[in-house]
N, C-alpha and C positions, 0 to 999 in steps of 0.2 A: 504200154510208156518204156522205153530202152533208157536203163539206167546210162548212165553215163559213166566216163573214166576219166583219167589224168594221160599225161601224159607217159606212165608206169603201169598203169589199164589198172590203178588204184582207183575205186567209187568216188567223184565227189564229196563233197560232202558242206567241201566253204570255197564261195565264189567273190571276187573283189572283181566288184560294181571301177570302174578306173575312167578316164581320159586320156590321152595324149597329152607328151607335152604337160603332165602335174606332179608333180613336186611332193607336197603331199597324199600323193595316190604309191607315189612309189618307195614311197615311206610304207606307206598301210603295205603293198605287195611284200615286204624284205624281212615285217615281222610275221606273217598272213606262208608265205615260204619260208620262213626260222623254223616255226612254229609247228606246222603242216611234218613237218622232214622229220622235225624231233620224234612226230607221233604219227608217225608214221602214214598219216590221212593226203588223200587226193584231196588237189585244188583250182581253181584255173580261174584264169582271169579275163576278163570281159569290157569289149571299154564300150560303153554306154551307147556312144554314133555308130557303131554297128550292131548296137541292139535297139529289137524289134520297138514299133512306140509302144507298146500300155510299161514294158522295164524305162523304157525314158520316159514314162513319162510318169510315171513313182517316184524313182530316183537319183531321177536328175539334175534335180538345186540340192542333192547333195553329195555331191559324188566326190570325195570314195568312200565306197560303201560296204561291208563286209555284210555276208549270211552264212550264218551257221542254217545246214538243211534246210534250201528254200526260204528262210525268215532271219530276218534283219536280225544285227546282233548289234553293228558301232558303223558308225561317219564319223571321218575330219579324221578319224586314230582308229588303231586298234591300240585294245593291254594284253602283250603275254599272255600275259597267268589268266586276265578274262577270257581270254581264247584258248586257251588248254583245259579252261570249268569246263566251258560252254563243250567243247569237245568232248569231253570224257562222259557227260552223260549220252 
């Protein structure tokens, strides 16, 4: 399977699952964007409405969700310090 890269060419380690018109999603995305920029880590935004059925089924009720290296890290909100710690391992 090919490695997924962000728009800057960095390997994606963080995925933010969101819905359109979701202020909570926007806040989570802002935290992820800032922490990933600080650490030079690739990240992506995935609108759950456009995601595959399995992803929608697993995470659709708890969006926004942050995944780190494919594993659920946080839902509803993300703590910048906890995200930094998760990305340092």
